[in-house]
PDB file with SEQRES, HELIX, SHEET and CRYST1 records, atoms N, CA, C and O in Angstrom:
SEQRES   1 A   61  MET ASP THR ALA ASN ASN ASN PHE ASP ASN MET ASN PRO          
SEQRES   2 A   61  SER ASP VAL LYS ASN ILE PRO ASP GLY ARG ALA GLY ILE          
SEQRES   3 A   61  LEU PRO ASP GLY ARG LYS VAL VAL VAL ARG PRO ASP SER          
SEQRES   4 A   61  SER ASP GLY ARG PRO THR LEU GLU ILE GLN SER GLY ARG          
SEQRES   5 A   61  ASN ARG VAL LYS VAL ARG TYR GLY ARG                          
HELIX    1 AA1 ASP A    2  ASN A   10  1                                   9    
SHEET    1 AA1 5 SER A  14  ILE A  19  0                                        
SHEET    2 AA1 5 GLY A  22  ILE A  26 -1                                        
SHEET    3 AA1 5 LYS A  32  ARG A  36 -1                                        
SHEET    4 AA1 5 THR A  45  SER A  50 -1                                        
SHEET    5 AA1 5 ASN A  53  ARG A  58 -1                                        
CRYST1    1.000    1.000    1.000  90.00  90.00  90.00 P 1           1          
ATOM      1  N   MET A   1      -2.908  10.994   3.958  1.00  0.00           N  
ATOM      2  CA  MET A   1      -3.383   9.753   3.364  1.00  0.00           C  
ATOM      3  C   MET A   1      -3.612   9.929   1.858  1.00  0.00           C  
ATOM      4  O   MET A   1      -3.529   8.961   1.102  1.00  0.00           O  
ATOM      5  N   ASP A   2      -3.898  11.155   1.422  1.00  0.00           N  
ATOM      6  CA  ASP A   2      -4.132  11.390  -0.003  1.00  0.00           C  
ATOM      7  C   ASP A   2      -2.911  11.033  -0.842  1.00  0.00           C  
ATOM      8  O   ASP A   2      -3.047  10.437  -1.910  1.00  0.00           O  
ATOM      9  N   THR A   3      -1.721  11.392  -0.368  1.00  0.00           N  
ATOM     10  CA  THR A   3      -0.497  11.089  -1.117  1.00  0.00           C  
ATOM     11  C   THR A   3      -0.285   9.584  -1.202  1.00  0.00           C  
ATOM     12  O   THR A   3       0.072   9.072  -2.263  1.00  0.00           O  
ATOM     13  N   ALA A   4      -0.497   8.874  -0.108  1.00  0.00           N  
ATOM     14  CA  ALA A   4      -0.342   7.414  -0.102  1.00  0.00           C  
ATOM     15  C   ALA A   4      -1.323   6.777  -1.084  1.00  0.00           C  
ATOM     16  O   ALA A   4      -0.941   5.887  -1.844  1.00  0.00           O  
ATOM     17  N   ASN A   5      -2.575   7.217  -1.080  1.00  0.00           N  
ATOM     18  CA  ASN A   5      -3.573   6.682  -2.009  1.00  0.00           C  
ATOM     19  C   ASN A   5      -3.223   7.006  -3.454  1.00  0.00           C  
ATOM     20  O   ASN A   5      -3.371   6.156  -4.331  1.00  0.00           O  
ATOM     21  N   ASN A   6      -2.763   8.220  -3.711  1.00  0.00           N  
ATOM     22  CA  ASN A   6      -2.369   8.589  -5.075  1.00  0.00           C  
ATOM     23  C   ASN A   6      -1.198   7.743  -5.558  1.00  0.00           C  
ATOM     24  O   ASN A   6      -1.193   7.293  -6.704  1.00  0.00           O  
ATOM     25  N   ASN A   7      -0.212   7.523  -4.701  1.00  0.00           N  
ATOM     26  CA  ASN A   7       0.932   6.686  -5.081  1.00  0.00           C  
ATOM     27  C   ASN A   7       0.483   5.255  -5.353  1.00  0.00           C  
ATOM     28  O   ASN A   7       0.956   4.628  -6.302  1.00  0.00           O  
ATOM     29  N   PHE A   8      -0.422   4.733  -4.532  1.00  0.00           N  
ATOM     30  CA  PHE A   8      -0.984   3.396  -4.744  1.00  0.00           C  
ATOM     31  C   PHE A   8      -1.640   3.336  -6.125  1.00  0.00           C  
ATOM     32  O   PHE A   8      -1.357   2.431  -6.909  1.00  0.00           O  
ATOM     33  N   ASP A   9      -2.511   4.295  -6.420  1.00  0.00           N  
ATOM     34  CA  ASP A   9      -3.224   4.306  -7.704  1.00  0.00           C  
ATOM     35  C   ASP A   9      -2.268   4.453  -8.885  1.00  0.00           C  
ATOM     36  O   ASP A   9      -2.485   3.842  -9.932  1.00  0.00           O  
ATOM     37  N   ASN A  10      -1.215   5.253  -8.732  1.00  0.00           N  
ATOM     38  CA  ASN A  10      -0.247   5.467  -9.813  1.00  0.00           C  
ATOM     39  C   ASN A  10       0.583   4.228 -10.125  1.00  0.00           C  
ATOM     40  O   ASN A  10       1.205   4.153 -11.185  1.00  0.00           O  
ATOM     41  N   MET A  11       0.600   3.263  -9.224  1.00  0.00           N  
ATOM     42  CA  MET A  11       1.335   2.013  -9.461  1.00  0.00           C  
ATOM     43  C   MET A  11       0.525   1.059 -10.335  1.00  0.00           C  
ATOM     44  O   MET A  11       1.021   0.001 -10.723  1.00  0.00           O  
ATOM     45  N   ASN A  12      -0.713   1.424 -10.646  1.00  0.00           N  
ATOM     46  CA  ASN A  12      -1.608   0.638 -11.506  1.00  0.00           C  
ATOM     47  C   ASN A  12      -1.762  -0.815 -11.059  1.00  0.00           C  
ATOM     48  O   ASN A  12      -1.562  -1.727 -11.861  1.00  0.00           O  
ATOM     49  N   PRO A  13      -2.116  -1.046  -9.794  1.00  0.00           N  
ATOM     50  CA  PRO A  13      -2.311  -2.429  -9.357  1.00  0.00           C  
ATOM     51  C   PRO A  13      -3.589  -3.016  -9.958  1.00  0.00           C  
ATOM     52  O   PRO A  13      -4.542  -2.298 -10.262  1.00  0.00           O  
ATOM     53  N   SER A  14      -3.580  -4.324 -10.117  1.00  0.00           N  
ATOM     54  CA  SER A  14      -4.776  -5.026 -10.580  1.00  0.00           C  
ATOM     55  C   SER A  14      -5.407  -5.731  -9.384  1.00  0.00           C  
ATOM     56  O   SER A  14      -4.806  -5.817  -8.313  1.00  0.00           O  
ATOM     57  N   ASP A  15      -6.609  -6.227  -9.575  1.00  0.00           N  
ATOM     58  CA  ASP A  15      -7.315  -6.996  -8.546  1.00  0.00           C  
ATOM     59  C   ASP A  15      -7.354  -6.236  -7.213  1.00  0.00           C  
ATOM     60  O   ASP A  15      -7.123  -6.818  -6.153  1.00  0.00           O  
ATOM     61  N   VAL A  16      -7.647  -4.939  -7.278  1.00  0.00           N  
ATOM     62  CA  VAL A  16      -7.676  -4.110  -6.065  1.00  0.00           C  
ATOM     63  C   VAL A  16      -8.890  -4.481  -5.224  1.00  0.00           C  
ATOM     64  O   VAL A  16     -10.011  -4.572  -5.724  1.00  0.00           O  
ATOM     65  N   LYS A  17      -8.638  -4.692  -3.942  1.00  0.00           N  
ATOM     66  CA  LYS A  17      -9.700  -5.064  -3.004  1.00  0.00           C  
ATOM     67  C   LYS A  17      -9.636  -4.159  -1.788  1.00  0.00           C  
ATOM     68  O   LYS A  17      -8.558  -3.776  -1.332  1.00  0.00           O  
ATOM     69  N   ASN A  18     -10.806  -3.825  -1.273  1.00  0.00           N  
ATOM     70  CA  ASN A  18     -10.859  -3.133   0.004  1.00  0.00           C  
ATOM     71  C   ASN A  18     -10.611  -4.151   1.099  1.00  0.00           C  
ATOM     72  O   ASN A  18     -11.218  -5.222   1.109  1.00  0.00           O  
ATOM     73  N   ILE A  19      -9.730  -3.822   2.010  1.00  0.00           N  
ATOM     74  CA  ILE A  19      -9.453  -4.679   3.156  1.00  0.00           C  
ATOM     75  C   ILE A  19      -9.859  -3.899   4.397  1.00  0.00           C  
ATOM     76  O   ILE A  19     -10.046  -2.685   4.316  1.00  0.00           O  
ATOM     77  N   PRO A  20      -9.998  -4.556   5.539  1.00  0.00           N  
ATOM     78  CA  PRO A  20     -10.476  -3.845   6.731  1.00  0.00           C  
ATOM     79  C   PRO A  20      -9.702  -2.572   7.059  1.00  0.00           C  
ATOM     80  O   PRO A  20     -10.259  -1.645   7.647  1.00  0.00           O  
ATOM     81  N   ASP A  21      -8.438  -2.518   6.689  1.00  0.00           N  
ATOM     82  CA  ASP A  21      -7.628  -1.360   7.063  1.00  0.00           C  
ATOM     83  C   ASP A  21      -6.964  -0.718   5.848  1.00  0.00           C  
ATOM     84  O   ASP A  21      -5.798  -0.331   5.920  1.00  0.00           O  
ATOM     85  N   GLY A  22      -7.698  -0.597   4.715  1.00  0.00           N  
ATOM     86  CA  GLY A  22      -7.112   0.037   3.540  1.00  0.00           C  
ATOM     87  C   GLY A  22      -7.493  -0.666   2.252  1.00  0.00           C  
ATOM     88  O   GLY A  22      -8.618  -1.141   2.097  1.00  0.00           O  
ATOM     89  N   ARG A  23      -6.522  -0.728   1.309  1.00  0.00           N  
ATOM     90  CA  ARG A  23      -6.720  -1.398   0.023  1.00  0.00           C  
ATOM     91  C   ARG A  23      -5.485  -2.213  -0.319  1.00  0.00           C  
ATOM     92  O   ARG A  23      -4.375  -1.895   0.108  1.00  0.00           O  
ATOM     93  N   ALA A  24      -5.695  -3.274  -1.097  1.00  0.00           N  
ATOM     94  CA  ALA A  24      -4.589  -4.134  -1.525  1.00  0.00           C  
ATOM     95  C   ALA A  24      -4.776  -4.471  -2.997  1.00  0.00           C  
ATOM     96  O   ALA A  24      -5.902  -4.568  -3.483  1.00  0.00           O  
ATOM     97  N   GLY A  25      -3.654  -4.651  -3.707  1.00  0.00           N  
ATOM     98  CA  GLY A  25      -3.697  -5.023  -5.110  1.00  0.00           C  
ATOM     99  C   GLY A  25      -2.415  -5.721  -5.521  1.00  0.00           C  
ATOM    100  O   GLY A  25      -1.491  -5.874  -4.721  1.00  0.00           O  
ATOM    101  N   ILE A  26      -2.368  -6.140  -6.769  1.00  0.00           N  
ATOM    102  CA  ILE A  26      -1.214  -6.848  -7.312  1.00  0.00           C  
ATOM    103  C   ILE A  26      -0.563  -5.972  -8.383  1.00  0.00           C  
ATOM    104  O   ILE A  26      -1.232  -5.496  -9.301  1.00  0.00           O  
ATOM    105  N   LEU A  27       0.747  -5.765  -8.256  1.00  0.00           N  
ATOM    106  CA  LEU A  27       1.497  -4.970  -9.225  1.00  0.00           C  
ATOM    107  C   LEU A  27       1.759  -5.789 -10.488  1.00  0.00           C  
ATOM    108  O   LEU A  27       1.695  -7.018 -10.447  1.00  0.00           O  
ATOM    109  N   PRO A  28       2.051  -5.126 -11.610  1.00  0.00           N  
ATOM    110  CA  PRO A  28       2.317  -5.854 -12.859  1.00  0.00           C  
ATOM    111  C   PRO A  28       3.420  -6.909 -12.736  1.00  0.00           C  
ATOM    112  O   PRO A  28       3.394  -7.906 -13.459  1.00  0.00           O  
ATOM    113  N   ASP A  29       4.393  -6.710 -11.832  1.00  0.00           N  
ATOM    114  CA  ASP A  29       5.471  -7.696 -11.676  1.00  0.00           C  
ATOM    115  C   ASP A  29       5.127  -8.801 -10.678  1.00  0.00           C  
ATOM    116  O   ASP A  29       5.973  -9.645 -10.381  1.00  0.00           O  
ATOM    117  N   GLY A  30       3.892  -8.810 -10.155  1.00  0.00           N  
ATOM    118  CA  GLY A  30       3.444  -9.880  -9.269  1.00  0.00           C  
ATOM    119  C   GLY A  30       3.540  -9.579  -7.785  1.00  0.00           C  
ATOM    120  O   GLY A  30       3.006 -10.327  -6.966  1.00  0.00           O  
ATOM    121  N   ARG A  31       4.212  -8.498  -7.429  1.00  0.00           N  
ATOM    122  CA  ARG A  31       4.295  -8.145  -6.010  1.00  0.00           C  
ATOM    123  C   ARG A  31       2.955  -7.596  -5.535  1.00  0.00           C  
ATOM    124  O   ARG A  31       2.159  -7.089  -6.325  1.00  0.00           O  
ATOM    125  N   LYS A  32       2.724  -7.707  -4.232  1.00  0.00           N  
ATOM    126  CA  LYS A  32       1.505  -7.196  -3.626  1.00  0.00           C  
ATOM    127  C   LYS A  32       1.772  -5.798  -3.084  1.00  0.00           C  
ATOM    128  O   LYS A  32       2.844  -5.529  -2.542  1.00  0.00           O  
ATOM    129  N   VAL A  33       0.790  -4.905  -3.235  1.00  0.00           N  
ATOM    130  CA  VAL A  33       0.913  -3.553  -2.695  1.00  0.00           C  
ATOM    131  C   VAL A  33      -0.301  -3.287  -1.798  1.00  0.00           C  
ATOM    132  O   VAL A  33      -1.433  -3.624  -2.145  1.00  0.00           O  
ATOM    133  N   VAL A  34      -0.040  -2.677  -0.647  1.00  0.00           N  
ATOM    134  CA  VAL A  34      -1.086  -2.384   0.334  1.00  0.00           C  
ATOM    135  C   VAL A  34      -0.948  -0.929   0.759  1.00  0.00           C  
ATOM    136  O   VAL A  34       0.158  -0.456   1.020  1.00  0.00           O  
ATOM    137  N   VAL A  35      -2.060  -0.228   0.826  1.00  0.00           N  
ATOM    138  CA  VAL A  35      -2.072   1.128   1.377  1.00  0.00           C  
ATOM    139  C   VAL A  35      -3.027   1.112   2.567  1.00  0.00           C  
ATOM    140  O   VAL A  35      -4.115   0.540   2.501  1.00  0.00           O  
ATOM    141  N   ARG A  36      -2.601   1.748   3.651  1.00  0.00           N  
ATOM    142  CA  ARG A  36      -3.446   1.788   4.840  1.00  0.00           C  
ATOM    143  C   ARG A  36      -3.264   3.125   5.554  1.00  0.00           C  
ATOM    144  O   ARG A  36      -2.198   3.737   5.476  1.00  0.00           O  
ATOM    145  N   PRO A  37      -4.304   3.574   6.248  1.00  0.00           N  
ATOM    146  CA  PRO A  37      -4.256   4.897   6.872  1.00  0.00           C  
ATOM    147  C   PRO A  37      -3.380   4.975   8.110  1.00  0.00           C  
ATOM    148  O   PRO A  37      -2.914   6.057   8.467  1.00  0.00           O  
ATOM    149  N   ASP A  38      -3.150   3.853   8.767  1.00  0.00           N  
ATOM    150  CA  ASP A  38      -2.367   3.850  10.005  1.00  0.00           C  
ATOM    151  C   ASP A  38      -1.333   2.744   9.986  1.00  0.00           C  
ATOM    152  O   ASP A  38      -1.532   1.686   9.389  1.00  0.00           O  
ATOM    153  N   SER A  39      -0.219   3.017  10.659  1.00  0.00           N  
ATOM    154  CA  SER A  39       0.818   2.005  10.859  1.00  0.00           C  
ATOM    155  C   SER A  39       1.067   1.918  12.354  1.00  0.00           C  
ATOM    156  O   SER A  39       0.335   2.511  13.147  1.00  0.00           O  
ATOM    157  N   SER A  40       2.086   1.189  12.734  1.00  0.00           N  
ATOM    158  CA  SER A  40       2.396   1.050  14.161  1.00  0.00           C  
ATOM    159  C   SER A  40       2.714   2.392  14.808  1.00  0.00           C  
ATOM    160  O   SER A  40       2.535   2.563  16.014  1.00  0.00           O  
ATOM    161  N   ASP A  41       3.193   3.356  13.997  1.00  0.00           N  
ATOM    162  CA  ASP A  41       3.476   4.682  14.565  1.00  0.00           C  
ATOM    163  C   ASP A  41       2.407   5.712  14.191  1.00  0.00           C  
ATOM    164  O   ASP A  41       2.591   6.907  14.423  1.00  0.00           O  
ATOM    165  N   GLY A  42       1.300   5.258  13.617  1.00  0.00           N  
ATOM    166  CA  GLY A  42       0.168   6.129  13.365  1.00  0.00           C  
ATOM    167  C   GLY A  42       0.151   6.853  12.035  1.00  0.00           C  
ATOM    168  O   GLY A  42      -0.784   7.606  11.762  1.00  0.00           O  
ATOM    169  N   ARG A  43       1.165   6.645  11.192  1.00  0.00           N  
ATOM    170  CA  ARG A  43       1.221   7.350   9.909  1.00  0.00           C  
ATOM    171  C   ARG A  43       0.668   6.491   8.781  1.00  0.00           C  
ATOM    172  O   ARG A  43       0.738   5.264   8.848  1.00  0.00           O  
ATOM    173  N   PRO A  44       0.112   7.126   7.732  1.00  0.00           N  
ATOM    174  CA  PRO A  44      -0.309   6.377   6.545  1.00  0.00           C  
ATOM    175  C   PRO A  44       0.896   5.644   5.946  1.00  0.00           C  
ATOM    176  O   PRO A  44       2.020   6.146   5.979  1.00  0.00           O  
ATOM    177  N   THR A  45       0.644   4.453   5.401  1.00  0.00           N  
ATOM    178  CA  THR A  45       1.732   3.605   4.913  1.00  0.00           C  
ATOM    179  C   THR A  45       1.377   2.960   3.583  1.00  0.00           C  
ATOM    180  O   THR A  45       0.252   2.506   3.377  1.00  0.00           O  
ATOM    181  N   LEU A  46       2.350   2.927   2.689  1.00  0.00           N  
ATOM    182  CA  LEU A  46       2.280   2.164   1.447  1.00  0.00           C  
ATOM    183  C   LEU A  46       3.293   1.041   1.599  1.00  0.00           C  
ATOM    184  O   LEU A  46       4.476   1.294   1.827  1.00  0.00           O  
ATOM    185  N   GLU A  47       2.835  -0.199   1.475  1.00  0.00           N  
ATOM    186  CA  GLU A  47       3.715  -1.357   1.684  1.00  0.00           C  
ATOM    187  C   GLU A  47       3.737  -2.218   0.430  1.00  0.00           C  
ATOM    188  O   GLU A  47       2.689  -2.560  -0.118  1.00  0.00           O  
ATOM    189  N   ILE A  48       4.941  -2.565  -0.021  1.00  0.00           N  
ATOM    190  CA  ILE A  48       5.121  -3.451  -1.169  1.00  0.00           C  
ATOM    191  C   ILE A  48       5.691  -4.757  -0.642  1.00  0.00           C  
ATOM    192  O   ILE A  48       6.714  -4.769   0.043  1.00  0.00           O  
ATOM    193  N   GLN A  49       5.018  -5.861  -0.970  1.00  0.00           N  
ATOM    194  CA  GLN A  49       5.395  -7.168  -0.439  1.00  0.00           C  
ATOM    195  C   GLN A  49       5.826  -8.095  -1.564  1.00  0.00           C  
ATOM    196  O   GLN A  49       5.172  -8.196  -2.603  1.00  0.00           O  
ATOM    197  N   SER A  50       6.955  -8.775  -1.323  1.00  0.00           N  
ATOM    198  CA  SER A  50       7.453  -9.783  -2.248  1.00  0.00           C  
ATOM    199  C   SER A  50       7.913 -10.955  -1.400  1.00  0.00           C  
ATOM    200  O   SER A  50       9.020 -10.944  -0.862  1.00  0.00           O  
ATOM    201  N   GLY A  51       7.064 -11.965  -1.282  1.00  0.00           N  
ATOM    202  CA  GLY A  51       7.377 -13.066  -0.370  1.00  0.00           C  
ATOM    203  C   GLY A  51       7.439 -12.535   1.050  1.00  0.00           C  
ATOM    204  O   GLY A  51       6.500 -11.894   1.521  1.00  0.00           O  
ATOM    205  N   ARG A  52       8.539 -12.801   1.727  1.00  0.00           N  
ATOM    206  CA  ARG A  52       8.702 -12.306   3.099  1.00  0.00           C  
ATOM    207  C   ARG A  52       9.315 -10.912   3.149  1.00  0.00           C  
ATOM    208  O   ARG A  52       9.366 -10.292   4.211  1.00  0.00           O  
ATOM    209  N   ASN A  53       9.777 -10.422   2.010  1.00  0.00           N  
ATOM    210  CA  ASN A  53      10.382  -9.087   1.961  1.00  0.00           C  
ATOM    211  C   ASN A  53       9.298  -8.019   1.885  1.00  0.00           C  
ATOM    212  O   ASN A  53       8.319  -8.159   1.153  1.00  0.00           O  
ATOM    213  N   ARG A  54       9.488  -6.954   2.652  1.00  0.00           N  
ATOM    214  CA  ARG A  54       8.543  -5.854   2.673  1.00  0.00           C  
ATOM    215  C   ARG A  54       9.274  -4.518   2.635  1.00  0.00           C  
ATOM    216  O   ARG A  54      10.273  -4.317   3.327  1.00  0.00           O  
ATOM    217  N   VAL A  55       8.762  -3.622   1.825  1.00  0.00           N  
ATOM    218  CA  VAL A  55       9.254  -2.247   1.794  1.00  0.00           C  
ATOM    219  C   VAL A  55       8.082  -1.379   2.235  1.00  0.00           C  
ATOM    220  O   VAL A  55       7.010  -1.415   1.630  1.00  0.00           O  
ATOM    221  N   LYS A  56       8.295  -0.598   3.296  1.00  0.00           N  
ATOM    222  CA  LYS A  56       7.230   0.255   3.822  1.00  0.00           C  
ATOM    223  C   LYS A  56       7.616   1.715   3.640  1.00  0.00           C  
ATOM    224  O   LYS A  56       8.706   2.144   4.016  1.00  0.00           O  
ATOM    225  N   VAL A  57       6.695   2.461   3.056  1.00  0.00           N  
ATOM    226  CA  VAL A  57       6.886   3.902   2.886  1.00  0.00           C  
ATOM    227  C   VAL A  57       5.903   4.578   3.827  1.00  0.00           C  
ATOM    228  O   VAL A  57       4.691   4.408   3.696  1.00  0.00           O  
ATOM    229  N   ARG A  58       6.429   5.349   4.778  1.00  0.00           N  
ATOM    230  CA  ARG A  58       5.591   6.061   5.749  1.00  0.00           C  
ATOM    231  C   ARG A  58       5.436   7.511   5.290  1.00  0.00           C  
ATOM    232  O   ARG A  58       6.381   8.132   4.804  1.00  0.00           O  
ATOM    233  N   TYR A  59       4.239   8.023   5.455  1.00  0.00           N  
ATOM    234  CA  TYR A  59       3.935   9.390   5.048  1.00  0.00           C  
ATOM    235  C   TYR A  59       3.642  10.232   6.280  1.00  0.00           C  
ATOM    236  O   TYR A  59       3.104   9.737   7.271  1.00  0.00           O  
ATOM    237  N   GLY A  60       4.004  11.511   6.209  1.00  0.00           N  
ATOM    238  CA  GLY A  60       3.692  12.432   7.302  1.00  0.00           C  
ATOM    239  C   GLY A  60       2.204  12.694   7.361  1.00  0.00           C  
ATOM    240  O   GLY A  60       1.468  12.390   6.422  1.00  0.00           O  
ATOM    241  N   ARG A  61       1.777  13.251   8.450  1.00  0.00           N  
ATOM    242  CA  ARG A  61       0.345  13.514   8.606  1.00  0.00           C  
ATOM    243  C   ARG A  61      -0.051  14.797   7.980  1.00  0.00           C  
ATOM    244  O   ARG A  61      -1.224  15.168   8.022  1.00  0.00           O  
TER     245      ARG A  61                                                      
END                                                                             
């Protein structure tokens, strides 16, 4: 989870909020970024959202 959190912080999101399952913020280009400790397969995940499009980066444990 440390790597996922570090990558989230390195993206310099603004308006960062704690959410029930992680943190969310807004990237400089307007996309939303979310980091959470668990995904459907149990791994930490960094997710970048642009409208309905989502890019999910899964990290090993």
